[in-house]
C-alpha positions in Angstrom: -12.6 13.1 -35.7 -10.6 15.0 -34.0 -13.0 15.0 -30.8 -12.4 10.9 -31.1 -8.5 11.2 -31.3 -9.4 13.4 -28.1 -11.2 11.0 -26.1 -9.0 7.8 -26.7 -5.8 9.8 -25.7 -7.7 10.4 -22.4 -9.1 7.4 -22.1 -5.0 6.0 -22.6 -3.6 8.4 -20.1 -6.3 7.3 -17.5 -5.4 3.2 -17.8 -1.9 4.0 -17.8 -1.8 5.8 -14.6 -4.1 3.3 -13.2 -1.6 0.5 -14.1 1.1 2.7 -12.2 -0.4 2.5 -9.0 -1.6 -1.1 -9.5 0.9 -2.6 -6.9 0.4 0.2 -4.2 -2.2 0.9 -1.7 -3.1 2.6 0.8 -4.1 1.0 4.1 -4.2 1.5 7.7 -1.3 0.5 9.8 -0.7 1.0 13.8 -3.6 3.2 13.7 -2.4 5.8 10.6 -3.0 6.1 6.9 -0.2 4.8 4.8 1.0 3.8 1.5 2.2 0.4 1.4 3.9 -1.1 -2.4 5.0 -4.8 -3.4 8.2 -2.5 -4.3 10.4 -0.1 -4.2 10.3 0.7 -7.8 6.5 1.8 -7.7 5.9 5.0 -7.1 3.3 5.4 -3.8 0.3 7.2 -4.1 -1.0 10.5 -2.2 -3.4 8.8 0.5 -6.5 10.8 1.5 -7.2 11.1 4.9 -9.4 9.2 6.7 -10.1 7.9 10.2 -8.3 4.3 10.9 -9.8 1.6 13.6 -7.5 2.3 17.0 -5.2 -0.5 17.0 -5.5 -3.7 19.4 -3.1 -3.8 22.0 -1.3 -6.9 21.5 2.2 -8.8 21.7 4.4 -8.2 18.1 5.0 -11.9 16.9 9.0 -13.2 17.4 10.4 -12.2 14.1 12.1 -14.9 12.2 15.8 -14.2 11.0 15.8 -13.6 7.5 17.3 -10.9 5.0 15.7 -8.6 3.6 14.3 -8.3 -0.1 16.2 -6.3 -2.9 15.9 -2.4 -2.3 15.2 -2.3 1.3 17.5 -2.5 4.5 14.9 -3.7 7.4 11.7 -5.4 7.7 9.3 -5.1 10.9 6.1 -6.1 11.8 3.0 -3.9 11.8 -0.3 -4.0 12.6 -2.2 -3.8 9.2 -6.1 -3.4 8.8 -7.6 -5.9 6.7 -11.2 -4.3 5.6 -12.6 -7.7 4.5 -12.0 -9.1 8.4 -12.8 -5.7 9.9 -9.7 -6.4 12.0 -6.2 -5.8 12.6 -3.2 -8.6 11.0 0.4 -8.5 11.9 2.3 -8.3 8.6 6.0 -7.6 7.4 6.8 -4.3 6.4 9.9 -3.9 4.7 11.3 -0.4 4.2 
């Protein structure tokens, strides 16, 4: 019985930690691996080292003027690698 309780507690901890990092992921951005989160309150994961494809030369799109989201001070355009299309795409990233 004690083993079952310990096993259930271990599974609960694993599920809780996977929910914490659910809104963050590691992506190739401008040729480097970086953690990207959807909220400033999320804890950034430690990204494992990997080789990112070379960033193709391209012109940065014109950025429309707007107020950055709450908790950030600056938004910039970055090339983020899309693993499904296997191409870099311009995305707005806020810090």
